[in-house]
C-alpha positions as CSV (number, residue, x, y, z in Angstrom):
1,M,0.0,0.0,0.0
2,S,1.3,3.5,-0.8
3,K,2.2,5.9,2.0
4,K,-0.6,8.2,0.9
5,G,-3.0,5.2,1.2
6,R,-1.8,4.3,4.6
7,F,-2.5,7.8,5.9
8,A,-5.8,8.5,4.2
9,L,-7.7,7.5,7.4
10,A,-9.2,10.4,9.3
11,G,-9.0,10.7,13.0
12,A,-6.8,12.1,15.8
13,V,-5.4,8.9,17.3
14,L,-4.8,5.6,15.6
15,T,-3.4,2.4,16.9
16,V,-2.2,0.3,14.0
17,P,0.0,-2.7,13.4
18,F,2.7,-0.5,12.0
19,V,6.2,-2.0,12.0
20,L,8.9,0.5,12.9
21,A,12.6,-0.3,12.3
22,A,14.3,2.2,14.6
23,P,18.1,2.1,14.6
24,G,19.4,-0.3,17.2
25,A,15.9,-1.3,18.3
26,A,14.0,-4.5,17.8
27,Q,11.0,-4.3,15.5
28,A,7.7,-4.0,17.3
29,H,4.2,-2.9,16.7
30,A,3.6,0.8,17.3
31,T,1.1,3.2,18.6
32,C,0.5,6.0,16.1
33,L,-0.8,9.6,16.3
34,E,-2.0,11.4,13.2
35,L,-2.0,15.1,12.4
36,P,-4.8,14.8,9.9
37,G,-3.8,15.6,6.3
38,R,-0.2,16.3,7.4
39,A,1.7,13.6,9.1
40,T,1.7,10.5,11.3
41,G,4.1,9.8,14.2
42,C,4.6,6.4,15.9
43,V,6.2,5.0,19.0
44,T,7.1,1.4,19.4
45,T,5.3,-0.6,22.1
46,S,8.8,-1.1,23.7
47,H,9.0,2.7,23.9
48,T,12.5,2.6,22.4
49,G,11.8,3.8,18.8
50,V,10.0,6.8,17.3
51,S,9.1,7.7,13.7
52,V,7.4,10.3,11.6
53,C,6.0,10.2,8.0
54,D,5.0,13.3,6.2
55,S,1.8,12.6,4.2
56,A,1.3,15.9,2.4
57,A,3.3,17.3,-0.6
58,D,2.8,20.8,0.6
59,G,6.3,22.2,1.3
60,W,5.8,21.7,5.0
61,G,8.0,19.4,7.1
62,A,6.9,17.0,9.8
63,R,8.3,16.1,13.2
64,T,7.4,13.7,16.0
65,W,8.5,15.3,19.3
66,Y,9.0,13.0,22.3
67,K,9.9,13.0,26.0
68,T,11.9,10.3,27.7
69,T,12.2,8.8,31.2
70,N,15.6,10.5,31.6
71,G,14.2,14.0,31.0
72,V,15.2,14.4,27.3
73,T,12.8,16.2,24.9
74,D,13.8,15.8,21.2
75,H,12.3,15.2,17.8
76,V,12.7,13.1,14.7
77,G,11.9,14.6,11.3
78,D,11.0,13.3,7.8
79,A,13.9,14.5,5.8
80,D,12.4,14.0,2.3
81,G,9.0,15.4,3.0
82,S,6.2,13.3,1.4
83,G,8.8,11.6,-0.9
84,G,8.3,8.1,0.3
85,S,10.6,7.3,3.2
86,C,10.0,8.3,6.8
87,G,12.3,9.4,9.6
88,S,13.0,7.2,12.6
89,E,15.4,7.0,15.6
90,S,16.0,5.6,19.0
91,P,15.6,8.1,21.8
92,L,18.4,10.6,22.1
93,G,20.4,9.9,25.3
94,G,18.6,6.5,25.9
95,G,15.7,6.1,28.2
96,S,12.1,5.1,27.3
97,I,9.7,7.4,25.5
98,T,6.9,8.6,27.9
99,S,4.9,10.9,25.6
100,Y,4.9,12.3,22.1
101,R,3.1,14.6,19.7
102,V,3.2,15.2,15.9
103,C,3.9,18.7,14.4
104,A,4.1,20.1,10.9
105,G,5.1,23.5,9.4
106,P,7.3,25.3,6.9
107,N,11.0,25.9,7.4
108,N,11.3,23.7,10.5
109,T,8.6,25.6,12.4
110,D,5.7,23.9,14.2
111,R,2.6,25.6,12.9
112,E,0.2,22.7,13.6
113,C,0.6,20.1,16.3
114,T,-1.4,17.4,18.1
115,Q,-1.7,17.4,21.8
116,W,0.9,15.5,23.8
117,V,-0.2,11.9,24.4
118,T,1.2,9.2,26.7
119,A,3.2,6.7,24.7
C-alpha cells in the first residue's frame, strides 16, 4: 500500500499494526498519532523507537516530538517530505519514550501540532 493510502484515514489517534525499524531497536508494533492531512508519528510498544511520516506534498516538514524517562525532549523529522521514506530513531540519550506529539510546518517551524499523548 502506498504511503498516501496508509495515511488516508481520518482521526486524531490511531493504533495500527505498523512496523517501525528504529536504529538499534528490535522491530515492534507501534502506537501512532495522526496530524490529519499532514503527518503520522509512531512510538514502538517497547518505547525505544520513534518515527514520523510526512503525508502531504505541501512544502511543510513533519516532526514527532518525544519526551523520555531520563528528561530528554527531542524530535525526529521526515527528511524527504512526502517523498516516500520516513524518519526514525531511538531516543536521544537513551531512556524510554513517555509521551509524544506530531507537528508540521514550513521551514522547521511547528505551525500545527497534536496534543501531547502518553506513549
